[in-house]
N, C-alpha and C positions, 0 to 999 in steps of 0.2 A: 460674801455673806448673802447675796441675793439668791444664790443657788441652794442655800440650806433650807431644809424642811424640818419642822418640829411637830411632834404629835404627843398626846398623852392618852394612855390606855388605863382604864380602871376596872378592877374585878374584885368585888367584896371590899376588903380594906387595903388591897395591894394597888400600887400606882407604878406604872412604867412610863418613863419618858424616853422618847425616841428622837434621835437627830440624824437626818440623812444629809451627808455632805459629799461633794465630789471627791473622788480619791481612787484608791487601788481596789476597792471592793471588799475590804476587810470588815468583819463583823466583830465589834468590840462590845462587851457587856461589863459594866463596872470596871473599865480600863483593862479587861482581860480578854484574850482571844476566845472565840466561841468554843474551840476545842478544849481549852483549859477550864472553861466555865461549866459546860455541859458534857457529861461523860457519855450519855446515851445518844445514839444516832437519831432516835425518834424525836428527842427534844430539839436537836439541831435542825431536823427537818421541819418541825413546828415553827421555829424561828424564821427559817428561810422561805416558808410557804407564802406569806403575804408579800415578801420582797420580790418574789418571782413575778408578781403582777406589776410591781412598781420598780422598774429598773432605771437607775441613774447612770448614764454613760454606758449602758449595756451590761452593768454588773449589779448584783444585789449589794446592799450596804449594811445597815445596823438594825437591831431589834431586841425584844424580850418575848418569850413564848406566850402565845394566846392574847396578850394585852393589845397588840396593834390590830388584831383581827376584829 
């Protein structure tokens, strides 16, 4: 638990909660894989963009588009 990082992003009335945990580098959104949650590659890129700056164990972890930025 000491290696977990939590953050909240807000935009208008939307709220995104992000939890970064050590692991395999999977990105899960509402318990679904990023590929099943977002169909467009541009949305997936938007999710991964802030995670490329913050790498845990050398791999990107979890997010929701634009809220963590």
